[in-house]
Residue frames as a rotation matrix with the C-alpha (Angstrom) as fourth column:
MET 1
-0.222 -0.035 0.974 -32.15
0.839 -0.516 0.173 -26.37
0.497 0.856 0.144 -13.72
ILE 2
-0.223 0.087 -0.971 -31.97
0.616 -0.760 -0.210 -22.71
-0.756 -0.644 0.116 -12.71
ASP 3
0.555 0.446 0.702 -33.75
0.824 -0.412 -0.390 -20.02
0.115 0.795 -0.596 -14.80
ASP 4
-0.142 -0.600 0.787 -32.45
0.579 -0.695 -0.426 -16.52
0.803 0.395 0.446 -15.64
LYS 5
0.364 0.302 0.881 -33.85
-0.381 -0.815 0.437 -15.07
0.850 -0.495 -0.182 -12.40
GLY 6
-0.605 -0.754 0.256 -32.05
-0.637 0.265 -0.724 -17.52
0.478 -0.600 -0.641 -10.20
GLU 7
0.208 0.680 0.704 -35.10
-0.898 0.418 -0.138 -19.68
-0.388 -0.603 0.697 -9.22
GLN 8
-0.814 -0.414 0.408 -34.92
-0.322 0.905 0.276 -23.45
-0.483 0.093 -0.870 -9.37
LEU 9
-0.144 0.747 -0.649 -36.99
-0.961 0.052 0.272 -25.19
0.237 0.663 0.711 -12.04
GLY 10
0.538 0.241 0.808 -36.16
-0.548 0.828 0.118 -28.64
-0.641 -0.506 0.577 -10.81
VAL 11
-0.501 -0.750 0.433 -34.82
-0.168 0.575 0.801 -31.62
-0.849 0.328 -0.414 -12.52
LEU 12
0.609 0.681 -0.407 -35.63
-0.480 -0.092 -0.873 -31.56
-0.631 0.727 0.270 -16.27
SER 13
0.479 -0.444 0.757 -34.51
0.677 0.736 0.003 -33.48
-0.559 0.511 0.653 -19.27
PRO 14
-0.616 -0.736 -0.280 -31.87
0.381 -0.590 0.712 -31.79
-0.689 0.332 0.644 -21.49
LYS 15
-0.671 0.336 0.661 -34.52
0.682 -0.071 0.728 -31.40
0.291 0.939 -0.181 -24.34
GLU 16
0.428 0.896 -0.123 -37.05
0.853 -0.355 0.383 -29.72
0.300 -0.269 -0.915 -22.08
ALA 17
0.279 -0.399 -0.874 -34.48
0.594 -0.643 0.483 -27.42
-0.754 -0.654 0.057 -20.57
LEU 18
-0.787 -0.601 0.141 -33.18
0.447 -0.398 0.801 -26.43
-0.425 0.693 0.582 -24.01
LYS 19
-0.292 0.778 0.557 -36.78
0.785 -0.137 0.604 -25.77
0.546 0.614 -0.571 -25.14
ILE 20
0.597 0.489 -0.636 -37.35
0.787 -0.508 0.349 -23.50
-0.153 -0.709 -0.689 -22.22
ALA 21
-0.200 -0.844 -0.497 -34.12
0.462 -0.529 0.712 -21.60
-0.864 -0.087 0.496 -22.99
VAL 22
-0.794 -0.100 0.600 -35.01
0.608 -0.117 0.785 -21.22
-0.008 0.988 0.153 -26.65
GLU 23
0.123 0.982 0.140 -38.51
0.909 -0.168 0.381 -20.03
0.398 0.080 -0.914 -25.86
ARG 24
0.653 -0.039 -0.757 -36.92
0.544 -0.671 0.504 -17.12
-0.528 -0.740 -0.417 -23.53
GLY 25
0.892 -0.363 0.268 -34.31
0.117 -0.386 -0.915 -16.36
0.436 0.848 -0.302 -26.24
LEU 26
0.484 -0.746 0.457 -31.45
-0.854 -0.287 0.434 -17.20
-0.193 -0.600 -0.776 -23.88
ASP 27
-0.018 -0.616 -0.788 -28.74
-0.584 0.646 -0.492 -19.76
0.812 0.451 -0.371 -23.76
MET 28
0.966 0.242 0.094 -28.49
-0.222 0.578 0.785 -22.97
0.136 -0.779 0.612 -21.57
VAL 29
0.089 -0.995 0.041 -25.11
-0.654 -0.089 -0.752 -23.18
0.752 0.040 -0.658 -19.81
GLU 30
0.620 0.045 -0.784 -23.78
0.384 0.853 0.353 -26.08
0.685 -0.519 0.511 -17.82
VAL 31
0.580 -0.328 0.745 -22.65
-0.639 -0.751 0.167 -24.67
0.505 -0.573 -0.646 -14.48
ALA 32
-0.065 -0.516 0.854 -21.71
-0.868 0.451 0.206 -27.81
-0.492 -0.728 -0.477 -12.56
PRO 33
0.184 0.173 -0.968 -21.03
-0.824 0.564 -0.056 -30.75
0.536 0.807 0.246 -15.01
HIS 34
-0.641 -0.593 -0.487 -19.74
-0.284 0.773 -0.567 -33.08
0.713 -0.225 -0.664 -12.34
ALA 35
-0.682 0.463 0.566 -22.69
-0.647 -0.023 -0.762 -32.77
-0.340 -0.886 0.316 -9.91
ARG 36
-0.887 0.446 -0.120 -25.40
0.351 0.821 0.451 -35.48
0.299 0.358 -0.885 -9.95
PRO 37
0.574 0.194 0.795 -27.69
0.794 0.104 -0.599 -34.42
-0.199 0.975 -0.095 -11.76
PRO 38
-0.571 -0.755 0.324 -25.66
0.817 -0.560 0.136 -31.81
0.078 0.342 0.936 -13.74
VAL 39
0.175 0.574 -0.800 -26.69
0.564 -0.724 -0.397 -28.28
-0.807 -0.382 -0.450 -12.95
CYS 40
-0.483 -0.113 0.868 -27.65
0.844 -0.324 0.427 -26.02
0.233 0.939 0.252 -15.90
LYS 41
-0.173 0.419 -0.891 -28.62
0.472 -0.759 -0.448 -22.34
-0.864 -0.499 -0.067 -15.91
ILE 42
0.261 0.378 0.888 -30.46
0.961 -0.185 -0.203 -20.40
0.088 0.907 -0.412 -18.46
MET 43
0.212 -0.379 -0.901 -28.65
0.372 -0.821 0.433 -17.10
-0.904 -0.426 -0.033 -19.14
ASP 44
0.996 -0.076 0.049 -27.54
0.010 -0.441 -0.897 -14.61
0.089 0.894 -0.439 -21.79
VAL 45
0.532 -0.847 0.011 -23.97
0.817 0.516 0.258 -15.56
-0.224 -0.128 0.966 -22.36
GLY 46
-0.034 -0.453 0.891 -22.98
0.692 -0.654 -0.306 -12.42
0.721 0.606 0.336 -24.37
LYS 47
0.595 0.245 0.765 -24.34
-0.294 -0.820 0.491 -10.21
0.748 -0.517 -0.416 -21.58
TYR 48
0.963 -0.240 -0.119 -22.48
0.224 0.479 0.849 -12.37
-0.147 -0.845 0.515 -18.92
LYS 49
0.165 -0.943 0.287 -19.09
0.986 0.167 -0.020 -12.05
-0.029 0.287 0.958 -20.78
TYR 50
0.141 -0.047 0.989 -19.65
0.350 -0.932 -0.094 -8.30
0.926 0.359 -0.115 -21.29
GLU 51
0.851 0.280 0.444 -20.21
-0.294 -0.446 0.845 -7.76
0.435 -0.850 -0.298 -17.58
GLN 52
0.747 -0.655 -0.113 -17.24
0.570 0.545 0.615 -9.94
-0.341 -0.524 0.780 -16.64
SER 53
-0.040 -0.789 0.613 -14.91
0.893 -0.304 -0.333 -7.95
0.449 0.534 0.716 -19.04
LYS 54
0.376 0.226 0.899 -16.38
-0.004 -0.969 0.245 -4.66
0.927 -0.096 -0.364 -17.57
ARG 55
1.000 -0.031 0.004 -15.56
0.000 0.108 0.994 -5.91
-0.032 -0.994 0.108 -13.93
GLU 56
0.448 -0.883 0.144 -11.97
0.876 0.465 0.128 -6.75
-0.180 0.069 0.981 -15.17
ARG 57
0.036 -0.333 0.942 -11.46
0.603 -0.745 -0.286 -3.35
0.797 0.579 0.174 -16.71
GLU 58
0.687 0.407 0.602 -12.68
-0.194 -0.696 0.692 -1.69
0.700 -0.592 -0.399 -13.54
ALA 59
0.911 -0.403 -0.086 -10.27
0.259 0.398 0.880 -3.70
-0.320 -0.825 0.466 -11.44
ARG 60
0.086 -0.919 0.385 -7.34
0.984 0.018 -0.178 -2.86
0.157 0.394 0.906 -13.78
LYS 61
0.271 -0.014 0.963 -8.16
0.204 -0.976 -0.072 0.85
0.941 0.216 -0.262 -13.45
LYS 62
0.926 0.187 0.327 -7.86
-0.273 -0.265 0.925 0.63
0.260 -0.946 -0.194 -9.64
GLN 63
0.681 -0.725 -0.100 -4.48
0.645 0.530 0.551 -1.07
-0.347 -0.440 0.828 -9.49
HIS 64
0.835 -0.503 -0.225 -1.33
-0.529 -0.845 -0.075 1.13
-0.152 0.181 -0.972 -9.45
ILE 65
0.747 -0.664 -0.039 1.80
0.549 0.648 -0.528 -0.09
0.375 0.373 0.849 -11.25
ILE 66
0.763 -0.601 -0.239 4.92
-0.209 -0.579 0.788 0.80
-0.612 -0.551 -0.568 -9.30
SER 67
0.808 -0.574 0.129 7.90
0.247 0.131 -0.960 1.53
0.534 0.808 0.248 -11.45
VAL 68
0.458 -0.749 -0.478 11.51
0.728 0.008 0.685 1.82
-0.510 -0.662 0.549 -10.50
LYS 69
0.923 -0.260 0.282 13.15
-0.080 -0.850 -0.521 5.27
0.375 0.459 -0.805 -11.19
GLU 70
0.385 -0.877 -0.288 16.83
0.922 0.380 0.075 5.62
0.044 -0.295 0.955 -11.04
VAL 71
0.963 -0.258 0.077 18.93
-0.267 -0.953 0.144 8.53
0.036 -0.159 -0.987 -9.72
LYS 72
0.557 -0.830 -0.034 22.59
0.741 0.515 -0.431 8.29
0.376 0.215 0.902 -10.60
LEU 73
0.939 -0.332 0.092 25.40
-0.326 -0.773 0.544 9.98
-0.110 -0.541 -0.834 -8.47
ARG 74
0.363 -0.920 -0.146 29.13
0.122 0.202 -0.972 10.23
0.924 0.335 0.185 -8.42
PRO 75
0.200 -0.302 -0.932 31.25
0.952 0.284 0.113 9.82
0.230 -0.910 0.345 -5.24
ASN 76
-0.618 -0.588 -0.521 32.64
0.703 -0.711 -0.031 13.38
-0.352 -0.385 0.853 -5.44
ILE 77
-0.086 0.721 0.688 29.35
0.829 -0.332 0.451 15.27
0.553 0.609 -0.569 -6.18
GLU 78
-0.876 -0.276 0.395 28.91
0.082 -0.893 -0.443 18.81
0.475 -0.356 0.805 -5.28
ASP 79
-0.781 0.590 -0.203 26.19
0.259 0.012 -0.966 19.99
-0.568 -0.807 -0.162 -2.80
HIS 80
-0.345 0.669 -0.658 24.00
-0.761 -0.610 -0.221 21.61
-0.549 0.424 0.720 -5.50
ASP 81
-0.447 0.147 -0.882 23.99
-0.658 0.615 0.435 18.67
0.607 0.775 -0.178 -7.76
PHE 82
-0.951 0.032 -0.306 23.26
0.213 0.788 -0.578 16.50
0.223 -0.615 -0.756 -4.68
ASN 83
-0.646 0.727 -0.234 20.29
-0.118 -0.398 -0.910 18.56
-0.754 -0.560 0.343 -3.83
VAL 84
-0.263 0.509 -0.819 18.98
-0.963 -0.196 0.187 18.45
-0.066 0.838 0.542 -7.30
LYS 85
-0.619 -0.031 -0.785 19.23
-0.311 0.928 0.208 14.60
0.722 0.372 -0.584 -7.41
THR 86
-0.915 0.287 -0.283 17.57
0.399 0.543 -0.739 14.21
-0.058 -0.790 -0.611 -4.12
ARG 87
-0.495 0.762 -0.418 14.83
-0.549 -0.647 -0.529 16.54
-0.673 -0.032 0.739 -5.14
ASN 88
-0.324 0.245 -0.914 14.29
-0.816 0.416 0.401 14.29
0.479 0.876 0.065 -8.12
ALA 89
-0.857 -0.027 -0.514 14.20
0.111 0.965 -0.236 11.27
0.502 -0.260 -0.825 -5.88
ILE 90
-0.814 0.566 -0.131 11.65
0.046 -0.163 -0.986 12.87
-0.579 -0.809 0.107 -3.60
ARG 91
-0.307 0.697 -0.648 9.41
-0.910 -0.415 -0.015 13.74
-0.279 0.585 0.761 -6.66
PHE 92
-0.479 0.085 -0.874 9.61
-0.515 0.779 0.358 10.12
0.711 0.621 -0.330 -7.84
LEU 93
-0.916 0.105 -0.388 8.67
0.356 0.660 -0.661 8.92
0.187 -0.744 -0.642 -4.37
GLU 94
-0.623 0.731 -0.277 5.79
-0.346 -0.576 -0.741 11.32
-0.701 -0.366 0.612 -4.04
ALA 95
-0.134 0.590 -0.796 4.44
-0.982 0.029 0.187 9.93
0.134 0.807 0.575 -7.32
GLY 96
0.602 0.520 0.606 4.46
-0.683 0.728 0.054 6.49
-0.413 -0.446 0.794 -5.67
ASP 97
0.744 -0.404 -0.532 7.46
-0.203 0.623 -0.756 5.02
0.637 0.670 0.382 -7.55
LYS 98
0.779 -0.606 -0.161 10.48
0.483 0.415 0.771 3.19
-0.400 -0.678 0.617 -6.08
VAL 99
0.812 -0.570 -0.126 13.80
-0.545 -0.663 -0.514 4.84
0.210 0.486 -0.848 -6.51
LYS 100
0.735 -0.678 -0.030 17.08
0.675 0.726 0.131 3.13
-0.067 -0.117 0.991 -7.14
VAL 101
0.855 -0.502 -0.131 19.95
-0.472 -0.858 0.204 5.34
-0.215 -0.112 -0.970 -6.07
THR 102
0.764 -0.622 0.174 23.33
0.639 0.691 -0.337 4.43
0.089 0.368 0.925 -7.95
ILE 103
0.594 -0.738 -0.319 26.73
-0.445 -0.632 0.634 5.59
-0.670 -0.234 -0.704 -7.19
MET 104
0.947 -0.309 0.084 29.05
0.225 0.457 -0.861 5.12
0.228 0.834 0.502 -10.25
PHE 105
0.589 -0.806 -0.063 32.70
-0.067 -0.126 0.990 4.68
-0.806 -0.579 -0.128 -9.48
ARG 106
0.952 -0.304 -0.034 35.50
-0.002 0.103 -0.995 5.32
0.306 0.947 0.098 -12.01
GLY 107
0.235 -0.972 0.011 39.12
-0.141 -0.045 -0.989 4.44
0.962 0.231 -0.148 -11.85
ARG 108
-0.722 -0.674 -0.157 40.71
0.113 0.110 -0.988 5.10
0.683 -0.731 -0.004 -8.36
GLU 109
-0.404 0.611 0.680 37.43
-0.843 -0.537 -0.019 6.01
0.353 -0.581 0.733 -6.78
LEU 110
0.492 0.530 -0.691 36.65
-0.291 0.848 0.444 2.33
0.821 -0.017 0.571 -6.56
SER 111
-0.405 -0.721 -0.562 39.39
0.404 0.410 -0.818 2.07
0.820 -0.558 0.125 -3.80
HIS 112
-0.987 0.085 0.139 37.20
-0.163 -0.514 -0.842 4.22
0.000 -0.853 0.522 -1.48
PRO 113
-0.514 0.849 -0.126 33.80
0.434 0.384 0.815 2.57
0.740 0.364 -0.566 -1.41
GLU 114
-0.369 0.361 -0.857 33.05
0.911 -0.044 -0.411 4.08
-0.186 -0.932 -0.312 1.96
LEU 115
-0.904 0.051 -0.423 32.56
-0.121 -0.983 0.141 7.50
-0.409 0.179 0.895 0.23
GLY 116
-0.649 0.716 -0.257 29.73
-0.319 0.050 0.946 6.09
0.690 0.696 0.197 -1.80
ARG 117
-0.290 0.588 -0.755 28.22
0.783 0.599 0.166 4.36
0.550 -0.543 -0.634 1.28
GLU 118
-0.649 -0.003 -0.761 28.31
0.569 -0.666 -0.482 7.72
-0.505 -0.746 0.434 3.14
LEU 119
-0.917 0.303 -0.258 26.67
-0.398 -0.712 0.578 9.45
-0.008 0.633 0.774 0.12
LEU 120
-0.449 0.762 -0.467 23.86
0.201 0.595 0.778 6.69
0.870 0.256 -0.421 0.09
THR 121
-0.253 0.400 -0.881 23.22
0.960 0.217 -0.177 7.12
0.120 -0.891 -0.438 3.85
ARG 122
-0.876 -0.103 -0.472 23.02
0.187 -0.973 -0.134 10.83
-0.446 -0.205 0.871 3.19
VAL 123
-0.777 0.611 -0.154 20.45
-0.315 -0.165 0.935 10.42
0.545 0.775 0.321 0.58
ALA 124
-0.283 0.606 -0.744 18.55
0.586 0.723 0.367 8.01
0.760 -0.332 -0.559 2.90
ALA 125
-0.618 -0.010 -0.786 18.63
0.707 -0.443 -0.550 10.66
-0.343 -0.896 0.281 5.71
VAL 126
-0.923 0.240 -0.300 17.23
-0.309 -0.928 0.208 13.38
-0.228 0.285 0.931 3.46
VAL 127
-0.465 0.788 -0.404 14.28
-0.541 0.108 0.834 11.22
0.701 0.607 0.376 2.18
LYS 128
-0.966 -0.026 -0.258 13.66
0.152 0.750 -0.644 9.39
0.210 -0.661 -0.720 5.57
ASP 129
-0.641 0.768 -0.007 10.23
-0.458 -0.390 -0.799 11.16
-0.616 -0.509 0.602 6.01
MET 130
0.273 0.841 -0.467 8.78
-0.875 0.016 -0.483 9.77
-0.399 0.541 0.741 2.91
ALA 131
0.451 -0.143 -0.881 10.71
-0.530 0.751 -0.394 6.50
0.718 0.645 0.263 2.00
THR 132
0.656 -0.394 0.645 12.19
-0.412 0.529 0.742 3.45
-0.633 -0.752 0.185 3.62
VAL 133
-0.282 -0.801 -0.528 15.32
-0.958 0.210 0.193 1.67
-0.043 0.560 -0.827 2.51
GLU 134
0.807 0.588 -0.056 14.10
-0.586 0.786 -0.198 -1.48
-0.073 0.193 0.979 0.81
LYS 135
0.793 -0.608 -0.043 17.60
0.556 0.750 -0.359 -2.62
0.250 0.261 0.932 -0.16
ASN 136
0.744 -0.528 -0.409 20.66
0.019 -0.595 0.804 -1.48
-0.668 -0.606 -0.433 1.72
PRO 137
0.593 -0.531 -0.606 23.71
-0.796 -0.503 -0.338 -0.14
-0.125 0.682 -0.720 -0.14
LYS 138
0.530 -0.405 0.745 25.66
0.166 0.911 0.377 -2.85
-0.831 -0.076 0.550 -1.97
LEU 139
-0.122 -0.739 -0.663 28.73
-0.741 -0.376 0.556 -2.71
-0.660 0.559 -0.502 -4.23
GLU 140
0.624 0.264 0.736 27.98
0.272 0.809 -0.521 -4.50
-0.733 0.525 0.433 -7.53
GLY 141
0.319 -0.579 0.750 31.03
0.938 0.081 -0.337 -4.24
0.134 0.811 0.569 -9.83
LYS 142
-0.756 -0.570 0.321 31.78
0.540 -0.821 -0.187 -0.40
0.371 0.032 0.928 -10.39
ASN 143
-0.221 0.754 0.619 28.30
-0.261 -0.657 0.707 0.64
0.940 -0.005 0.342 -9.02
MET 144
-0.955 0.179 -0.235 26.91
0.273 0.230 -0.934 0.87
-0.113 -0.957 -0.268 -5.48
THR 145
-0.482 0.853 0.198 23.04
-0.129 -0.293 0.947 0.70
0.867 0.431 0.251 -5.36
MET 146
-0.921 0.362 -0.142 20.36
0.182 0.078 -0.980 1.23
-0.343 -0.929 -0.138 -2.82
ILE 147
-0.572 0.789 0.224 16.62
0.332 -0.027 0.943 0.95
0.750 0.614 -0.247 -3.40
LEU 148
-0.938 0.339 -0.075 14.13
-0.089 -0.443 -0.892 3.13
-0.335 -0.830 0.446 -1.61
SER 149
-0.538 0.826 0.169 10.39
0.658 0.285 0.697 2.53
0.528 0.486 -0.697 -1.57
PRO 150
-0.514 0.404 0.757 7.70
-0.339 -0.906 0.253 5.02
0.788 -0.127 0.603 -0.66
LYS 151
-0.978 0.167 0.128 6.02
-0.082 0.253 -0.964 4.91
-0.193 -0.953 -0.234 2.80
């Protein structure tokens, strides 16, 4: 038997241990049921559960959820539009999010996937200071995608 201050009370019968717990206004909790003899502790279960939930909430506050943001481009994009899209990608990376860069092909554009690959390498070159290429450019149907993650 262990009391609420962490001191050992020795081996007691269940009735004696329960009587001590009731006198102190606390609960008797079986900590190690498979031990010989079983180990019980006198504690306030409500307070214990509250402190445990408080620790879990604090741990949840500290974790950062990384989301994937997407930037869509076309193979024949103009320089100004390209700069706007890369600026958005940089903003997402600075916020700590991953960025999925997608090149969408239509019609005959699909016959020149090298244009899309060049565009994606250009995007990777612009953001190389703050991002690493997590997934290299890959053609999937009519789209070519690449995933960037913040450094």
